[in-house]
C-alpha positions in Angstrom: -63.0 91.7 51.0 -66.5 90.6 50.4 -67.0 93.2 47.8 -63.9 92.1 45.9 -65.2 88.4 46.0 -68.6 89.4 44.5 -66.9 91.4 41.7 -64.7 88.4 40.9 -67.7 86.1 40.8 -69.7 88.4 38.5 -66.7 88.8 36.2 -66.2 85.1 36.1 -69.9 84.5 35.4 -69.8 87.0 32.5 -66.7 85.3 31.1 -68.5 81.8 31.2 -71.6 83.2 29.6 -69.6 84.8 26.8 -67.8 81.5 26.3 -71.2 79.6 26.1 -72.6 82.1 23.6 -69.3 81.9 21.6 -69.5 78.1 21.6 -73.1 78.2 20.4 -72.2 80.7 17.6 -69.3 78.5 16.5 -71.6 75.4 16.4 -74.5 77.3 14.9 -74.5 75.3 11.6 -74.6 72.1 13.5 -77.5 73.3 15.6 -79.3 74.6 12.5 -78.6 71.2 10.8 -80.2 69.4 13.7 -83.2 71.7 13.6 -83.7 71.3 9.9 -83.2 67.5 10.1 -86.0 67.2 12.7 -88.2 69.6 10.8 -87.7 67.5 7.6 -88.4 64.3 9.5 -91.6 65.8 10.8 -92.6 67.0 7.4 -92.0 63.6 5.8 -94.0 62.0 8.6 -96.9 64.5 8.3 -97.2 64.6 4.6 -96.2 61.1 3.5 -96.3 58.6 6.4 -99.6 59.5 8.1 -103.0 59.3 6.4 -104.9 62.6 6.9 -108.0 62.5 9.1 -110.9 64.8 8.2 -113.9 65.8 10.3 -117.4 66.8 9.2 -120.2 68.0 11.5 -124.0 68.3 11.2 -126.4 70.1 13.5 -130.1 69.8 14.0 -132.8 70.8 16.4 -134.0 68.0 18.7 -137.1 69.1 20.6 -138.9 67.0 23.1 -141.7 64.9 21.5 -144.9 63.8 23.2 -146.3 60.4 22.4 -150.0 59.6 22.3 -149.8 58.0 25.8 -148.5 61.2 27.2 -144.9 60.1 27.6 -142.5 62.9 26.7 -139.2 61.9 25.0 -136.4 64.4 25.2 -133.6 64.6 22.6 -131.2 63.0 25.2 -133.5 60.0 25.3 -134.2 59.3 21.6 -130.7 60.2 20.4 -129.8 56.7 21.6 -131.5 55.5 18.4 -128.5 56.8 16.5 -126.2 54.2 17.9 -128.4 51.2 17.3 -127.2 48.4 15.0 -130.3 48.7 12.8 -129.5 52.4 12.2 -125.9 51.8 11.3 -126.8 48.9 9.0 -129.2 51.1 7.1 -126.5 53.8 6.6 -124.1 51.2 5.3 -126.6 50.0 2.8 -127.7 53.5 1.7 -124.1 54.8 1.2 -123.0 51.6 -0.5 -120.2 50.9 1.9 -121.4 47.4 2.4 -120.5 46.5 -1.2 -117.5 48.8 -1.8 -115.9 48.1 1.6 -116.8 44.6 2.8 -114.8 45.0 6.0 -116.8 48.0 7.0 -119.4 47.3 9.7 -121.6 49.0 12.2 -118.9 49.0 14.8 -116.6 51.1 12.6 -119.3 53.7 12.1 -120.1 54.0 15.8 -116.3 54.3 16.7 -115.9 57.3 14.4 -119.2 59.0 15.4 -119.3 61.6 18.2 -122.6 63.1 19.4 -122.8 66.4 21.3 -126.0 67.6 22.9 -126.5 71.2 23.8 -130.0 72.0 25.1 -132.3 71.3 22.1 -129.4 71.2 19.5 -127.6 68.1 18.6 -124.3 68.1 16.7 -122.9 65.0 15.1 -119.2 64.8 14.3 -117.7 62.1 12.1 -114.1 61.4 11.3 -112.5 59.6 8.5 -109.8 59.6 5.8 -112.2 60.4 2.9 -113.8 63.9 3.3 -116.5 63.3 0.6 -117.4 59.9 2.2 -117.7 61.2 5.8 -119.9 64.1 4.7 -122.1 61.6 2.8 -122.3 59.3 5.8 -123.3 62.1 8.1 -126.0 63.4 5.8 -127.3 59.9 5.2 -127.2 59.2 8.9 -129.4 62.2 9.6 -131.9 61.3 6.9 -132.1 57.7 8.1 -132.4 58.9 11.7 -135.4 60.9 10.8 -137.0 57.9 9.1 -136.2 55.6 12.1 -137.5 58.1 14.5 -140.8 58.5 12.7 -141.1 54.7 12.5 -140.3 54.2 16.2 -142.7 56.9 17.3 -145.4 55.7 14.9 -144.9 52.2 16.2 -145.3 53.4 19.8 -148.4 55.4 18.9 -150.0 52.7 16.8 -149.4 50.2 19.7 -151.1 52.6 22.1 -153.9 53.3 19.6 -154.5 49.5 19.1 -154.6 49.1 22.9 -157.3 51.8 23.1 -159.1 50.2 20.2 -159.1 46.7 21.9 -160.3 48.3 25.1 -163.0 50.1 23.3 -164.1 46.9 21.5 -164.0 45.1 24.8 -166.2 47.7 26.5 -168.6 47.7 23.5 -169.0 43.9 23.8 -169.7 44.3 27.6 -172.2 47.0 26.8 -174.0 44.9 24.2 -174.1 41.9 26.6 -175.5 44.1 29.5 -178.1 45.5 27.1 -179.0 42.0 26.0 -179.4 40.8 29.6 -181.8 43.7 30.4 -183.7 43.0 27.2 -184.0 39.3 28.0 -185.2 40.1 31.5 -187.8 42.5 30.2 -189.0 39.7 27.8 -188.9 37.0 30.4 -190.5 39.0 33.2 -193.3 41.5 32.6 -193.1 43.6 35.8 -196.0 45.8 34.8 -198.2 42.7 34.3 -197.1 41.2 37.5 -197.7 44.4 39.4 -201.2 44.7 37.8 -201.9 41.1 38.8 -200.7 41.9 42.3 -203.0 44.9 42.5 -205.9 42.8 41.3 -205.2 40.1 43.8 -204.9 42.7 46.6 -208.2 44.3 45.5 -209.8 40.8 45.4 -208.4 40.1 48.9 -210.0 43.3 50.2 -213.3 42.3 48.6 -213.1 38.8 50.1 -212.3 40.1 53.5 -215.1 42.6 53.4 -217.5 39.9 52.2 -216.4 37.6 55.0 -217.0 40.4 57.5 -220.4 41.0 56.0 -221.2 37.3 56.1 -220.1 37.1 59.7 -222.5 40.0 60.6 -225.3 38.3 58.6 -224.7 35.0 60.3 -224.6 36.7 63.7 -227.9 38.4 62.9 -229.5 35.3 61.5 -228.5 33.3 64.5 -230.1 35.8 66.8 -233.3 35.6 64.6 -233.0 31.8 64.8 -232.7 31.9 68.5 -235.8 34.1 68.8 -237.9 31.8 66.5 -236.8 28.8 68.5 -237.8 30.6 71.7 -241.2 31.5 70.3 -241.8 27.9 69.2 -241.2 26.7 72.8 -243.6 29.3 74.2 -246.5 28.4 71.8 -249.0 26.1 73.6 -250.3 23.0 71.9 -253.6 24.3 70.7 -255.4 23.8 67.4 -256.1 27.4 66.8 -252.3 28.2 67.1 -251.3 25.4 64.7 -251.0 27.8 61.7 -248.8 30.2 63.6 -246.6 27.4 64.8 -246.3 26.1 61.3 -245.2 29.5 60.0 -242.6 29.7 62.8 -241.3 26.3 61.8 -241.0 27.4 58.2 -239.2 30.5 59.3 -236.8 28.4 61.4 -236.1 26.0 58.6 -235.5 29.0 56.2 -233.1 30.5 58.8 -231.3 27.2 59.1 -230.8 27.0 55.4 -229.7 30.6 55.2 -227.2 30.1 58.0 -225.9 27.0 56.4 -225.4 28.7 53.1 -223.8 31.8 54.6 -221.4 29.6 56.7 -220.5 27.5 53.6 -219.9 30.7 51.6 -217.8 32.2 54.5 -215.7 29.0 54.8 -215.1 29.0 51.0 -214.1 32.6 51.1 -211.8 32.0 54.0 -210.1 29.1 52.0 -209.8 31.4 49.0 -208.4 34.1 51.2 -205.6 31.8 52.4 -204.8 30.8 48.8 -205.0 34.4 47.7 -202.7 35.6 50.5 -200.1 32.9 49.5 -200.4 34.0 45.8 -199.9 37.6 46.9 -196.8 36.8 48.9 -195.4 34.8 46.1 -196.1 37.6 43.6 -194.6 40.2 46.0 -191.4 38.1 46.4 -191.1 37.6 42.7 -191.7 41.3 42.0 -189.1 42.3 44.6 -186.6 39.8 43.3 -187.2 40.8 39.7 -186.9 44.5 40.6 -183.6 43.9 42.3 -182.4 41.9 39.4 -183.6 44.5 37.0 -182.0 47.3 39.0 -178.7 45.4 39.2 -178.7 44.6 35.4 -179.8 48.1 34.6 -176.9 49.5 36.8 -174.5 47.2 35.0 -175.9 48.3 31.7 -175.5 52.0 32.7 -171.9 51.5 33.8 -171.1 49.5 30.7 -172.6 52.1 28.5 -170.8 54.9 30.3 -167.4 53.0 30.0 -168.0 52.3 26.3 -168.8 55.9 25.5 -165.7 57.0 27.4 -163.5 54.5 25.6 -165.0 55.5 22.3 -164.4 59.2 23.0 -160.9 58.5 24.2 -160.1 56.5 21.1 -161.6 59.2 18.8 -159.7 62.0 20.6 -156.4 60.1 20.4 -157.0 59.2 16.8 -157.7 62.8 16.0 -154.5 64.0 17.8 -152.5 61.4 15.9 -153.3 63.2 12.7 -151.7 66.3 14.0 -148.6 64.7 15.4 -145.4 65.9 13.8 -142.1 64.2 14.6 -139.8 66.0 12.2 -136.3 67.2 13.1 -135.2 70.6 11.9 -131.8 70.6 10.1 -129.6 73.6 11.1 -126.4 72.8 9.2 -125.8 69.8 7.0 -122.5 68.1 6.6 -120.1 69.6 4.1 -116.9 68.3 2.6 -113.9 69.3 4.8 -110.8 70.5 2.9 -108.5 70.8 5.9 -107.6 67.7 7.9 -107.7 67.8 11.6 -104.9 65.1 11.8 -102.0 65.3 11.5 -101.5 68.9 12.6 -98.6 69.8 10.3 -97.9 73.2 11.8 -97.8 71.8 15.3 -95.7 68.8 14.3 -93.2 71.1 12.5 -93.0 73.4 15.5 -92.5 70.6 18.0 -89.9 69.0 15.7 -88.0 72.3 15.3 -88.0 73.0 19.1 -86.9 69.4 19.7 -84.1 69.6 17.1 -82.9 72.9 18.5 -82.8 71.7 22.0 -81.1 68.4 21.0 -78.5 70.3 19.0 -77.7 72.7 21.9 -77.5 69.7 24.3 -75.0 67.8 22.0 -72.8 70.9 21.6 -72.6 71.5 25.4 -72.1 67.8 26.0 -69.2 67.5 23.5 -67.6 70.6 25.0 -68.0 69.3 28.5 -66.3 66.0 27.5 -63.4 67.8 25.9 -62.8 69.9 29.0 -62.7 66.7 31.1 -60.1 65.1 28.8 -58.0 68.3 29.0 -58.1 68.3 32.7 -57.1 64.6 32.9 -54.1 65.2 30.6 -52.9 68.1 32.8 
């Protein structure tokens, strides 16, 4: 029983399928008409209603560039200059779009520009309705970009070089001032003369001290002699025949007194001079120590200033020399060429989509009309 039911179902299904195919065949001209209608509409839209859009591309090498200050700019960093207002205004002026198309502005350029970065290669894509114009814009954009890039990098380098130059001039001025201070100190204070004067005073001090010691010994010896003479005078009796001897002793005593008085005066004078000389020596020593410290400090400042100035001078010269060898050129791989095939509209795709849509809509209408007729027939029965 089940087998008979399955055979009946298959037979009924085959009958329905044949009826559908027969219906489609009978309405084939209507379906083809719908297909052609939609294809014609798509063709009219693609060829007459939509303005074609063309695309041009340009590729160039964008290596990493090193500035004078050591900063490294990769292509991903400096490619941002492409989208600056200054850059786009220059392109508008160079291509003449500012005069021929007054409504054209930098925003229009940026909207149609696409940048693709792949490693060290940068590709620019530009879209528009005029293939000759977009190729011209891309080529002009690249040329102006090279100029702007060199100007920017030169500006950065010149700024850094001017900073080095200012620093060098500042260090040079400090070096000159330090040298002038050392020279002024040498003119103001003659350390050699002061040291020679100190040596003379110290030698004189030694001489005075030795002389004082010698005078003290002489005074001591003379006092002993004086004491002996005084003792002899006391021991001489008062006799006439000894008068001459006593007179001689008195003369010796008076001579010793005079000598002692002279030696003592000389010793006192020398001691006074020693006190003055010692003070002078102390003052000279303090002055020499102070001037030596001052000279040492100023000479150290001069040495440091000289070293800094030489380093600043060498750094400036080295950077200036390296500036001469800097090359910030971009290497063009492929320039923009006039495109002959528009990317929009895609005529083939539009026609294909329209054909499929017309075909499906035609089949749908055929089945829908047939279904409506069957419903009316069933209602009448």
